[in-house]
TORPARO-10531 format. One line per 8 residues: number of its first residue (from 1); their letters; for each residue x, y, z of N, C-alpha, C, O. Coordinates in steps of 0.001 Angstrom, whole numbers, plus 500000, padded with zeros to 6 digits. Example, Ala and Ser with C-alpha at 12.3 -4.5 7.8 and 13.67 -1.06 7.14 Angstrom:
1 = as = 513190:494310:507800:512300:495500:507800:513200:496700:507800:514236:496681:508465  512850:497750:507080:513670:498940:507140:512900:500030:507870:513409:501138:508039
REM end
This chain:
1 = ihnkstkt = 503100:751259:319014:503995:752160:319715:505393:751563:319646:505598:750406:320012  506349:752347:319181:507740:751903:319122:508570:752766:320066:508426:753989:320093  509432:752123:320834:510455:752869:321553:511756:752095:321435:511817:751111:320698  512782:752510:322132:514109:751908:321959:514134:750400:322211:514827:749661:321512  513382:749952:323205:513504:748539:323587:512314:747660:323222:512451:746438:323178  511160:748245:322961:509984:747409:322710:509105:747977:321605:509228:749128:321186  508228:747117:321168:507198:747493:320196:505880:746977:320762:505751:745787:321049  504918:747851:320922:503606:747468:321441:502569:747624:320345:502423:748693:319753
9 = eiiiknny = 501854:746546:320087:500782:746555:319103:499499:747001:319801:499167:746495:320873  498779:747940:319201:497485:748380:319732:496418:748025:318706:496478:748456:317555  495437:747230:319140:494341:746817:318269:493045:747339:318875:492772:747120:320055  492255:748025:318069:490948:748530:318506:489893:747876:317628:489843:748100:316418  489050:747063:318258:487971:746372:317550:486773:746247:318483:486889:746422:319696  485642:745947:317905:484438:745704:318693:484192:744200:318802:484304:743473:317815  483861:743746:319995:483518:742343:320240:484668:741403:319846:484451:740403:319162  485869:741728:320274:487070:741017:319855:487759:740252:320980:488580:739377:320706
17 = llsflkki = 487453:740551:322211:488184:740006:323351:488262:738477:323340:489356:737916:323400  487139:737812:323266:487137:736343:323343:487790:735700:322129:488518:734717:322263  487539:736243:320954:488178:735661:319762:489688:735897:319799:490452:735063:319314  490123:737012:320362:491555:737261:320516:492183:736221:321449:493250:735682:321155  491523:735944:322566:492054:734944:323508:492160:733572:322844:493160:732874:323011  491139:733191:322099:491195:731899:321392:492332:731887:320377:493015:730877:320213  492531:733015:319697:493591:733114:318690:494966:732925:319334:495774:732143:318834  495241:733626:320428:496573:733499:321027:496761:732167:321730:497895:731740:321948
25 = skdnnqif = 495669:731501:322089:495800:730196:322760:496357:729138:321814:496912:728133:322259  496211:729363:320507:496711:728400:319527:498227:728458:319378:498850:727492:318938  498817:729592:319747:500242:729799:319509:501106:729746:320774:502331:729819:320677  500513:729623:321920:501280:729792:323144:501046:728668:324144:500080:727909:324070  501980:728606:325076:501856:727619:326138:500732:728010:327088:499557:727843:326758  501069:728516:328232:500064:728864:329233:499709:730340:329153:500582:731194:329004  498427:730626:329253:497939:731995:329282:497178:732169:330591:496254:731415:330895  497579:733166:331349:496945:733455:332630:496244:734794:332515:496886:735828:332330
33 = cvvdnkvk = 494915:734771:332627:494106:735983:332513:493622:736396:333892:492908:735645:334557  494008:737584:334319:493482:738163:335552:492349:739082:335121:492570:740075:334429  491130:738740:335537:489923:739392:335037:489193:740082:336181:488959:739489:337234  488838:741340:335958:488034:742075:336932:486638:741460:336987:486024:741204:335952  486144:741225:338196:484800:740655:338363:483713:741497:337697:482639:740983:337383  483981:742790:337478:482986:743650:336829:482720:743236:335383:481666:743556:334833  483657:742535:334770:483457:742083:333381:483415:740555:333292:483578:739981:332215  483198:739913:334426:483109:738448:334468:482024:737924:333533:482161:736841:332964
41 = hifknfvs = 480944:738691:333374:479820:738269:332526:480250:737996:331078:479602:737216:330380  481313:738621:330634:481803:738401:329266:482185:736934:329057:482107:736418:327942  482596:736274:330129:483082:734898:330045:482005:733860:330351:482296:732669:330463  480764:734316:330484:479650:733436:330862:479543:732197:329970:479403:731088:330485  479605:732356:328673:479475:731230:327736:480792:730877:327055:480811:730171:326047  481886:731371:327612:483199:731143:327010:483699:729743:327354:483827:729388:328525  483976:728963:326327:484572:727647:326528:486079:727851:326433:486639:728028:325351  486704:727822:327579:488118:728152:327663:488996:727007:327174:488856:725874:327635
49 = pkninllf = 489906:727300:326235:490886:726275:325860:491692:725845:327086:491797:726590:328060  492257:724648:327029:492973:724090:328188:494106:724971:328696:494405:724970:329890  494735:725720:327802:495893:726500:328221:495554:727926:328662:496455:728735:328883  494266:728236:328789:493859:729540:329325:493342:729357:330739:492390:728615:330980  493984:730044:331666:493606:730012:333076:492985:731356:333434:493627:732395:333280  491746:731344:333909:491048:732570:334273:491092:732746:335787:490707:731850:336538  491564:733908:336226:491590:734256:337646:490749:735517:337818:491114:736575:337306  489645:735419:338522:488743:736550:338703:489024:737234:340035:489113:736575:341071
57 = inggenik = 489163:738563:340002:489384:739334:341225:488571:740617:341159:488150:741045:340084  488355:741219:342313:487706:742519:342353:488741:743585:342043:489815:743605:342644  488426:744470:341109:489319:745569:340776:489177:746698:341775:488469:746572:342775  489843:747785:341505:489792:748951:342377:491160:749255:342954:492022:748380:343045  491343:750488:343337:492635:750964:343835:493153:750152:345022:494363:750051:345224  492240:749574:345807:492655:748822:347006:493392:747520:346692:493994:746940:347596  493369:747036:345435:494096:745798:345114:495562:746055:344816:496357:745119:344738  495923:747320:344651:497303:747651:344306:498152:747737:345575:498594:748812:345981
65 = niniynnl = 498364:746568:346187:499173:746540:347404:500070:745310:347410:499880:744387:346618  501031:745305:348294:502038:744246:348336:501428:742882:348647:501923:741866:348158  500369:742837:349447:499752:741553:349792:499059:740917:348588:499227:739724:348337  498287:741701:347845:497620:741170:346652:498671:740791:345608:498568:739749:344962  499677:741643:345452:500786:741337:344538:501405:739984:344890:501574:739128:344021  501736:739801:346142:502353:738551:346592:501417:737360:346376:501850:736318:345885  500153:737502:346735:499190:736406:346574:499044:735991:345106:499015:734801:344794  498952:736976:344212:498818:736639:342789:500098:736006:342241:500035:735062:341454
73 = cekllsek = 501254:736519:342653:502518:735903:342212:502600:734455:342676:502962:733575:341895  502270:734200:343930:502308:732836:344467:501323:731931:343725:501634:730776:343434  500139:732457:343422:499138:731683:342680:499666:731323:341288:499564:730172:340863  500220:732294:340589:500750:732050:339250:501905:731048:339282:501982:730163:338431  502790:731183:340248:503921:730262:340357:503455:728854:340710:504009:727875:340210  502446:728745:341563:501925:727414:341910:501222:726763:340725:501147:725537:340643  500706:727582:339804:500064:727074:338585:501078:726837:337468:500702:726554:336330  502357:726952:337795:503465:726632:336871:503619:727639:335728:503907:727264:334591
81 = idrnsilv = 503423:728926:336047:503729:729953:335046:505210:729820:334700:506030:729518:335567  505547:730044:333436:506954:729973:333033:507276:731119:332083:506407:731935:331774  508509:731181:331625:508964:732306:330793:508261:732373:329435:508311:733410:328775  507620:731309:329014:506873:731313:327757:505397:731633:327957:504643:731726:326989  504987:731801:329200:503592:732115:329502:503288:733570:329175:504184:734399:329017  501997:733847:329080:501529:735222:328872:500587:735576:330017:499703:734799:330376  500793:736754:330580:499864:737288:331572:498989:738310:330860:499491:739247:330239  497673:738121:330956:496712:739013:330312:495901:739696:331406:495283:739030:332236
89 = aigggsig = 495905:741019:331405:495119:741801:332353:493853:742269:331654:493917:742922:330613  492695:741932:332230:491412:742310:331646:490625:743070:332705:490070:742477:333630  490586:744382:332559:489904:745206:333546:490323:746659:333420:490867:747083:332401  490057:747408:334475:490391:748822:334496:491853:749068:334842:492674:748151:334842  492151:750311:335134:493528:750727:335374:494212:750036:336537:495410:749760:336474  493474:749752:337597:494103:749099:338759:494534:747674:338429:495595:747227:338864  493717:746966:337665:494093:745609:337221:495325:745697:336322:496256:744904:336465  495334:746652:335402:496472:746835:334506:497752:747183:335239:498812:746633:334939
97 = dlcgfias = 497663:748103:336210:498843:748486:336996:499418:747296:337744:500622:747042:337698  498550:746569:338434:498991:745428:339230:499569:744334:338345:500650:743817:338628  498871:743980:337290:499333:742884:336423:500588:743260:335647:501450:742412:335419  500700:744510:335242:501918:744956:334580:503119:744842:335501:504208:744455:335078  502910:745183:336764:503986:745070:337751:504344:743601:337962:505521:743251:338049  503338:742754:338044:503593:741314:338195:504342:740789:336968:505339:740080:337105  503866:741134:335773:504504:740644:334540:505962:741094:334454:506807:740366:333933  506256:742278:334959:507623:742793:334868:508556:742177:335899:509775:742249:335747
105 = tvlrginf = 508007:741577:336938:508853:741070:338026:508861:739550:338156:509891:738981:338517  507753:738878:337876:507726:737427:338041:508653:736807:336987:508571:737146:335807  509505:735926:337407:510488:735278:336532:511334:736305:335772:511838:736031:334683  511475:737479:336362:512251:738603:335806:511681:739137:334496:512395:739739:333694  510389:738909:334291:509712:739491:333131:509150:738444:332188:509876:737606:331654  507837:738510:331996:507163:737606:331068:506331:738435:330090:506176:739644:330259  505804:737770:329072:504952:738446:328096:503691:738964:328782:503146:738326:329683  503246:740123:328338:502137:740807:328987:501220:741413:327934:501670:742109:327024
113 = ilipttll = 499938:741139:328072:498914:741725:327200:497908:742444:328073:497460:741924:329095  497565:743639:327657:496646:744472:328416:495357:744629:327631:495370:745039:326471  494235:744296:328277:492918:744473:327670:492110:745378:328609:491395:744895:329487  492234:746700:328412:491537:747640:329289:490038:747656:329000:489618:747600:327844  489245:747734:330056:487789:747642:329882:487032:748886:330335:485804:748924:330266  487752:749898:330794:487096:751162:331138:487586:752220:330165:488655:752085:329571  486809:753258:330008:487177:754322:329076:488513:754949:329468:489374:755157:328613  488691:755249:330741:489933:755876:331187:491132:754967:330952:492188:755431:330521
121 = sqvdssig = 490978:753690:331231:492116:752786:331019:492397:752590:329530:493541:752338:329151  491381:752700:328684:491595:752527:327244:492333:753711:326628:493098:753536:325680  492115:754899:327149:492732:756084:326539:493921:756612:327324:494636:757488:326837  494150:756101:328528:495211:756668:329358:496164:755610:329913:497300:755493:329454  495706:754849:330892:496635:753987:331636:497163:752800:330839:498151:752185:331241  496525:752462:329715:497018:751334:328915:498210:751731:328040:498859:750870:327446  498493:753013:327963:499579:753522:327130:500694:754034:328043:500432:754776:328989  501915:753645:327765:503052:754196:328502:503809:753212:329363:504943:753486:329757
129 = gkngintk = 503207:752065:329668:503927:751038:330407:504159:751320:331870:505031:750699:332478  503407:752241:332461:503558:752529:333889:502797:751474:334687:501608:751249:334462  503497:750834:335619:502899:749780:336435:503320:749997:337871:504422:750479:338133  502454:749644:338801:502883:749794:340179:501838:749428:341191:500685:749127:340879  502300:749469:342422:501429:749231:343562:501612:750373:344561:502593:751115:344518  500649:750485:345448:500645:751543:346438:501291:751075:347737:501410:749877:347993  501698:752030:348539:502236:751746:349874:501511:752639:350872:500689:753473:350492  501819:752459:352133:501251:753343:353158:501716:754777:352960:501056:755716:353404
137 = sgknligt = 502850:754945:352294:503412:756282:352083:502845:756990:350866:503030:758198:350716  502149:756253:349981:501565:756917:348822:501284:755971:347667:501582:754778:347722  500687:756554:346596:500283:755783:345415:501460:755527:344477:502306:756395:344262  501491:754316:343926:502433:753939:342870:503900:754201:343219:504696:754549:342347  504252:754035:344488:505631:754285:344893:506544:753084:344664:507767:753209:344740  505960:751929:344385:506731:750751:343992:506223:750378:342606:505031:750134:342422  507126:750335:341631:506648:750032:340288:507758:749933:339270:508943:750025:339593  507345:749742:338037:508264:749598:336914:507669:750282:335703:506488:750631:335683
145 = fyqpnsvi = 508506:750470:334690:508035:750802:333360:508226:749533:332546:509354:749091:332329  507129:748950:332097:507173:747672:331382:506054:747692:330367:504878:747599:330718  506426:747814:329107:505438:747923:328042:504750:746578:327801:505415:745542:327775  503438:746583:327625:502774:745349:327215:503174:744997:325786:503526:745875:324998  503119:743718:325461:503371:743291:324081:502242:743777:323175:502472:744158:322027  501022:743759:323707:499843:744204:322954:498861:744882:323895:498771:744548:325077  498134:745830:323350:496986:746433:324027:495795:746160:323125:495761:746593:321973  494823:745443:323655:493623:745099:322896:492465:745914:323471:492065:745717:324618
153 = idtktlks = 491942:746814:322676:490821:747644:323103:489570:747119:322416:489373:747308:321216  488733:746460:323198:487459:745939:322701:486385:746925:323136:486034:746996:324314  485871:747677:322185:484912:748728:322527:483622:748181:323137:482898:748911:323815  483335:746915:322900:482121:746326:323475:482191:746288:325007:481156:746326:325672  483398:746213:325566:483511:746157:327029:482988:747432:327684:482636:747416:328863  482933:748525:326947:482421:749763:327513:480937:749681:327854:480437:750480:328646  480230:748717:327260:478807:748547:327558:478572:748086:328997:477454:748175:329504  479627:747592:329654:479478:747172:331047:479534:748362:332015:479295:748204:333212
161 = lpirei = 479852:749550:331492:479993:750733:332335:478683:751510:332464:477872:751519:331537  478477:752153:333598:477319:753039:333720:477485:754222:332754:478607:754668:332514  476403:754721:332213:476440:755801:331232:477142:757031:331803:477833:757737:331069  476979:757299:333092:477631:758443:333739:479151:758332:333631:479833:759338:333436  479681:757123:333756:481123:756920:333681:481649:757177:332274:482770:757657:332100  480833:756854:331269:481252:757106:329882:481182:758583:329588:481494:759006:328475
REM end
């Protein structure tokens, strides 16, 4: 996807998530992966390189709030995230929205990779760069437009979904 200010690479492959993480770990400083607990099983036998930090959280619309945003920002800053770091969101649309908002605001913007793991997030919310959190007044009322550097669609992650959802 090309627009005036950014270029987003979209890669669609099967069983690519872990090999992609290993690949980018060779070229970058710190990589911080925020992973939905629903796909935690993917990392069961993953031997994480030293520069990959995995943070597991429960996904869902309820995480898109100022408190979770603040807690994750503080966690990333305490772990010494810097302008050369990459934030990787691995999960459904709520994880992508929250992490995109964090990536666009922490240190005034860092590299961001989106790895959507639900069908809806793969075909909808991963495209367009819409990021945000909810308030008491409504959904997505605080947010940014911030394109990910890459969107990695690993079709194998869909196997974690109930057939009804597909």
